[in-house]
VOKOL-691930 format. One record per residue (C-alpha): z, x, y; residue in one letter. Coordinates in steps of 0.05 Angstrom, whole numbers, plus 5000, padded with zeros to 4 digits. Each point is the difference from the previous one (the first is absolute). Example, Ala and Ser with C-alpha at 12.3 -4.5 7.8 and 13.67 -1.06 7.14 Angstrom:
BEGIN
515652464910a498750275069s
! end
This chain:
BEGIN
098843692949m505050575000q494850495025e498049525056h507349945023l501150754997k493850125041e501549465051r507550145004y501250744989p507549925012a500549624934i502250474946t500249524941a497249324982v502849564945r497649334975s504249424973a498149364967v503549414965l495449984940w496050574970y494849774950k497350424943g493049895028c501850265069s495350535028k505650325042v506850214975t505449835049p505950475012d504949444991y499549314966h504949454981v496649784936q494450304957f495449494967l496150314942e494849435000t496549685058n503849345009p498949525057w506050085046i502049345030h502550065071q504649445023p496049905064f493449894964e497349295000e494550134950w504149804939d501149305027t492749865018v496549494957r492549854996p500749345038h503250365061n496250664999l495449795057g505849835047a503550644981w493950435016i498949625066k507250105021r499550744983g493850085042l503249635058q506150454996n495750624998a496449775063r506549865036i502850694981k493550355020f499949635066h507350185015k498650744984i493450065039s500550165074p
! end
């Protein structure tokens, strides 16, 4: 990625990366991170709905997600 940015934007003299969580299994080492996680834990994001989905409402959850994706795609498309 850094090479791509340097080629596309030659005025850039330095590129740094920053992440909230840096896992031990990560393929790329960020320049800055808030927390290093030696293992590969699931990181729960407060905006994720997945943790509250139960088998009896999975179908409705998937349907709602597909409908939202269509709406977003439609709004973005010209």
